[in-house]
C-alpha positions as CSV (number, residue, x, y, z in Angstrom):
1,M,-37.4,5.2,7.5
2,T,-38.8,3.5,4.3
3,R,-42.4,3.2,4.2
4,Q,-44.0,-0.1,3.7
5,R,-47.5,0.4,2.4
6,S,-48.2,-3.2,1.8
7,H,-47.9,-4.1,5.5
8,A,-51.5,-4.2,6.3
9,A,-52.0,-7.1,3.8
10,S,-49.1,-9.1,5.2
11,P,-49.0,-9.1,8.9
12,G,-45.7,-11.3,8.8
13,G,-44.1,-8.6,6.6
14,F,-45.2,-5.9,9.0
15,M,-43.9,-7.6,12.0
16,A,-40.4,-8.1,10.3
17,A,-40.3,-4.5,9.6
18,L,-41.3,-3.4,13.1
19,W,-38.6,-5.6,14.6
20,A,-36.1,-4.4,12.1
21,S,-37.0,-0.8,12.3
22,E,-35.8,1.9,14.7
23,P,-36.5,2.7,17.4
24,S,-36.6,-0.8,18.9
25,S,-39.1,0.4,21.4
26,A,-41.4,-1.4,23.8
27,S,-44.5,-0.2,21.9
28,A,-43.3,-1.6,18.6
29,R,-42.6,-5.0,20.2
30,L,-45.9,-5.0,21.9
31,L,-47.5,-4.4,18.5
32,A,-45.5,-7.3,17.0
33,A,-46.4,-9.5,19.8
34,K,-50.1,-8.6,19.3
35,L,-50.0,-9.3,15.7
36,A,-48.3,-12.8,16.3
37,G,-51.3,-13.7,18.2
38,F,-53.4,-13.1,15.1
39,R,-51.3,-15.3,12.8
40,G,-54.2,-17.9,12.7
41,N,-56.9,-15.4,11.7
42,R,-55.9,-13.2,8.8
43,R,-59.2,-11.2,8.7
44,Q,-58.9,-10.4,12.4
45,S,-55.2,-9.3,12.0
46,R,-56.1,-7.0,9.1
47,T,-59.0,-5.4,11.0
48,W,-56.8,-4.7,14.0
49,L,-54.1,-3.2,11.8
50,A,-56.5,-1.0,10.1
51,T,-57.2,0.8,13.5
52,N,-53.9,0.4,15.3
53,S,-50.9,0.2,13.0
54,V,-50.6,3.9,12.5
55,Y,-50.6,6.1,15.5
56,L,-49.1,9.7,15.9
57,K,-47.5,10.5,19.1
58,V,-46.3,14.0,18.3
59,I,-48.3,16.6,16.2
60,G,-46.5,19.8,15.3
61,A,-48.8,22.9,15.1
62,G,-46.2,25.6,14.2
63,F,-45.8,27.2,10.8
64,G,-43.0,26.6,8.5
65,R,-39.8,28.6,9.1
66,T,-40.2,28.3,12.9
67,G,-37.4,25.6,13.2
68,T,-39.6,22.8,12.0
69,T,-36.9,20.9,10.0
70,S,-34.6,21.2,13.2
71,L,-37.4,19.8,15.3
72,K,-38.0,17.0,12.7
73,T,-34.4,16.0,13.0
74,A,-34.4,16.1,16.8
75,L,-37.5,14.0,16.9
76,G,-35.8,11.4,14.8
77,I,-32.8,11.4,17.2
78,L,-35.3,10.7,20.0
79,G,-36.9,7.9,18.3
80,F,-39.9,9.5,16.7
81,P,-39.7,9.0,12.7
82,C,-41.2,12.3,11.7
83,Y,-43.3,13.4,8.6
84,H,-42.5,16.8,7.3
85,M,-43.1,18.9,4.0
86,R,-40.2,17.1,2.4
87,E,-42.1,13.8,2.8
88,V,-45.0,15.2,0.7
89,I,-42.6,15.0,-2.3
90,K,-40.7,12.0,-1.4
91,N,-43.9,9.9,-0.8
92,Q,-45.9,11.6,-3.6
93,D,-48.6,12.6,-1.2
94,S,-49.7,15.7,-2.8
95,Q,-53.2,14.5,-3.9
96,N,-53.7,12.9,-0.4
97,W,-53.4,16.3,1.1
98,I,-55.7,17.9,-1.4
99,D,-58.2,15.1,-0.6
100,A,-57.8,16.0,3.0
101,K,-58.6,19.6,2.3
102,L,-61.7,18.6,0.4
103,G,-62.8,16.6,3.4
104,K,-61.7,13.1,2.4
105,P,-58.6,12.5,4.6
106,D,-56.8,9.2,4.9
107,W,-54.5,9.9,7.7
108,D,-53.3,6.4,8.3
109,R,-52.3,6.2,4.7
110,I,-50.3,9.4,4.9
111,F,-48.5,8.7,8.2
112,D,-47.8,5.1,7.5
113,G,-44.3,4.6,9.1
114,Y,-44.3,7.8,11.2
115,T,-45.1,8.6,14.9
116,A,-44.7,12.2,14.6
117,T,-45.4,15.1,12.0
118,V,-44.3,18.7,11.9
119,D,-44.5,21.6,9.4
120,H,-47.0,22.1,6.7
121,P,-49.2,20.6,5.5
122,S,-50.0,18.6,8.6
123,T,-49.8,21.8,10.8
124,D,-52.7,23.0,8.9
125,F,-54.8,20.1,10.0
126,Y,-53.6,19.9,13.5
127,K,-57.2,20.0,15.0
128,D,-58.4,17.1,12.9
129,L,-55.3,15.2,13.7
130,M,-56.0,15.7,17.4
131,V,-59.3,14.0,16.9
132,R,-57.9,11.1,15.0
133,Y,-54.9,10.6,17.4
134,P,-56.3,11.8,20.7
135,D,-53.3,10.7,22.9
136,A,-50.8,12.6,20.8
137,K,-48.8,15.6,22.2
138,I,-48.8,18.8,20.4
139,I,-45.7,21.0,19.9
140,L,-46.2,24.6,18.8
141,T,-42.9,26.1,17.4
142,V,-42.8,29.8,17.7
143,R,-40.6,32.5,16.6
144,D,-40.6,36.3,16.7
145,P,-43.1,37.5,14.0
146,E,-40.7,39.9,12.3
147,K,-37.8,37.3,12.1
148,W,-40.4,34.7,10.9
149,Y,-41.6,37.0,8.1
150,K,-37.9,37.8,7.1
151,S,-37.1,34.1,6.8
152,A,-40.4,33.2,5.1
153,S,-40.0,36.1,2.6
154,D,-36.4,35.0,1.7
155,T,-37.5,31.3,1.3
156,I,-40.9,30.0,0.9
157,F,-42.6,33.2,-0.3
158,A,-39.7,33.8,-2.8
159,I,-40.2,30.6,-4.7
160,P,-41.8,31.3,-8.1
161,T,-44.8,29.3,-9.0
162,P,-45.3,27.6,-12.4
163,P,-47.2,29.7,-14.9
164,F,-50.6,28.6,-16.2
165,Y,-49.2,27.6,-19.4
166,F,-46.4,25.2,-17.8
167,H,-48.3,22.2,-18.8
168,L,-48.0,22.9,-22.3
169,F,-44.3,21.7,-22.3
170,P,-44.2,17.9,-23.0
171,F,-41.3,17.5,-20.4
172,C,-43.7,18.7,-17.7
173,Y,-45.2,15.0,-17.8
174,L,-41.9,13.5,-16.7
175,P,-42.3,11.8,-13.3
176,G,-40.0,14.2,-11.2
177,I,-41.7,17.4,-13.0
178,S,-45.1,16.1,-12.8
179,T,-44.7,15.6,-9.0
180,M,-43.5,19.2,-8.6
181,I,-46.6,20.5,-10.4
182,K,-48.9,18.5,-8.3
183,F,-47.0,19.7,-5.2
184,D,-47.4,23.2,-6.2
185,R,-51.3,22.6,-6.6
186,M,-51.4,21.1,-3.0
187,L,-49.4,24.2,-1.7
188,N,-52.1,26.5,-3.2
189,V,-55.1,24.4,-2.1
190,V,-54.0,23.7,1.4
191,I,-51.8,26.8,2.4
192,Y,-51.9,29.8,0.1
193,A,-55.5,30.2,-1.1
194,P,-57.8,32.6,0.5
195,N,-59.7,29.8,2.2
196,A,-56.5,28.0,3.4
197,T,-54.0,28.6,6.1
198,F,-52.3,31.8,5.0
199,K,-55.7,33.2,3.9
200,G,-54.1,34.5,0.6
201,A,-52.2,37.1,2.8
202,H,-48.6,35.8,2.1
203,K,-47.9,38.9,-0.2
204,D,-48.9,41.4,2.4
205,K,-46.4,41.8,5.2
206,E,-48.6,43.0,7.8
207,A,-51.5,40.8,7.0
208,I,-49.4,37.5,7.0
209,K,-47.7,38.5,10.2
210,R,-51.2,38.9,11.8
211,V,-52.1,35.4,10.4
212,F,-48.9,34.0,12.0
213,S,-49.6,35.5,15.4
214,E,-53.4,34.6,15.4
215,H,-52.4,31.0,14.6
216,I,-50.1,30.9,17.5
217,E,-53.0,32.4,20.0
218,S,-55.6,29.8,18.4
219,V,-53.5,26.8,19.0
220,K,-52.8,27.9,22.7
221,Q,-56.6,28.3,23.2
222,H,-57.5,25.1,21.5
223,V,-55.0,22.6,22.8
224,P,-55.3,21.7,26.7
225,P,-52.2,23.0,28.5
226,S,-51.2,19.5,29.7
227,K,-50.8,18.4,26.1
228,L,-49.1,21.4,24.7
229,L,-45.5,22.5,24.5
230,V,-44.9,26.0,23.2
231,F,-41.4,25.6,22.0
232,S,-38.5,27.5,20.3
233,V,-35.7,25.6,18.8
234,S,-33.2,27.9,20.6
235,E,-34.3,26.3,23.9
236,G,-32.6,23.1,22.9
237,W,-33.2,19.6,24.3
238,E,-34.4,20.1,27.9
239,P,-38.0,21.3,27.5
240,L,-38.6,19.0,24.5
241,C,-37.3,15.8,26.3
242,K,-39.1,16.7,29.4
243,F,-42.3,17.1,27.5
244,L,-41.9,13.8,25.6
245,E,-40.7,12.0,28.7
246,V,-37.5,10.8,27.1
247,P,-33.7,11.0,28.1
248,V,-31.7,14.0,26.8
249,P,-29.4,12.5,24.2
250,N,-25.7,13.2,24.2
251,V,-25.5,15.1,21.0
252,P,-25.9,18.9,20.2
253,F,-29.5,19.8,19.3
254,P,-29.7,20.0,15.5
255,R,-29.8,23.3,13.7
256,V,-30.6,22.9,10.0
257,N,-32.4,24.3,7.0
258,D,-31.5,28.0,7.5
259,T,-32.1,30.4,4.6
260,A,-29.0,29.5,2.6
261,E,-29.7,25.8,2.9
262,F,-33.2,26.0,2.0
263,N,-32.5,28.0,-1.1
264,H,-29.9,25.5,-2.1
265,H,-32.4,22.8,-1.9
266,V,-34.9,24.6,-4.1
267,Q,-32.5,26.0,-6.9
268,F,-33.3,23.4,-9.4
269,R,-37.0,24.2,-9.2
270,V,-36.5,28.0,-9.4
271,R,-34.1,27.7,-12.3
272,L,-36.6,25.5,-14.2
273,I,-39.5,27.8,-13.8
274,R,-37.6,30.8,-14.8
275,N,-36.2,29.1,-17.8
276,V,-39.7,28.0,-18.9
277,N,-40.9,31.6,-18.5
278,F,-38.0,32.9,-20.5
279,V,-38.5,30.3,-23.4
280,M,-42.3,30.9,-23.4
281,G,-41.8,34.8,-23.2
282,S,-39.2,34.8,-26.0
283,T,-41.3,32.3,-28.2
284,T,-44.4,34.7,-27.7
285,I,-42.4,37.6,-28.7
286,A,-41.0,35.9,-31.9
287,L,-44.5,34.8,-32.9
288,L,-45.9,38.2,-32.6
289,A,-43.0,39.8,-34.4
290,Y,-43.4,37.1,-37.3
291,A,-47.2,37.8,-37.4
292,G,-46.6,41.4,-37.4
293,Y,-44.1,41.0,-40.4
294,Y,-46.5,38.7,-42.2
295,V,-49.4,41.2,-42.0
296,W,-47.0,44.1,-43.0
297,K,-45.9,42.1,-46.1
298,Q,-49.5,41.3,-47.2
299,Y,-50.7,45.0,-47.1
300,A,-47.4,46.8,-47.9
């Protein structure tokens, strides 16, 4: 679903997008009808939009590598456009998430165009999102801790991070590359740092497994049972659709983003960082060799 960040300034455009977007739900039509009543008062329409145009119905509280991409796809099939880690890059939202970690969130800006969110970084803020969207239902995706660690260590934990000298290369300021660098900063600030979700423990197998298990128990304790679905994607459509009160679709439950597929998506990033490390390392060795040769010639 294409995001339309300018809708709040143009109620007519927002209405057209609502009627044209999917799903063509009763709630979307009700919103469009409400806006139609505000046509004669632009200030009133903008005020109403500011507080009602973005509303999450589903909040995912499970860590990445617990089937969150499959769940995102499933929610889309059920009519819930879903935000995911991939949208952070697509929508260039890294700074918005850093701001949220620093206590300055703009949730309606981030989730404009979505009615659901799963995966990091939103799962790291599920408590805050429950306050902002109190009627949303919470889905906690779970997995055996050992299998989760194996999947995470083969994928998200295995991706190299850009070295501190990465910004010295002029091409790093190209739009796509600079977006990646901002994304890496967001990952560290929101997820990997000692004061973030993984508590700096992702390089210690037993410690990160404890973080994973403690997070699951924390969610179960914090979320009222009536609003919580503890869900394994291996369970398929039935418990998910019952929880969301929607019909079971006549299609197989999606199974996407396994280890091989994930690594295929990130191979450009991995090659880029490794090549930069090789070039910088080779350049450093060459300069040191030349400096040594120069000194030797001066004093030989």
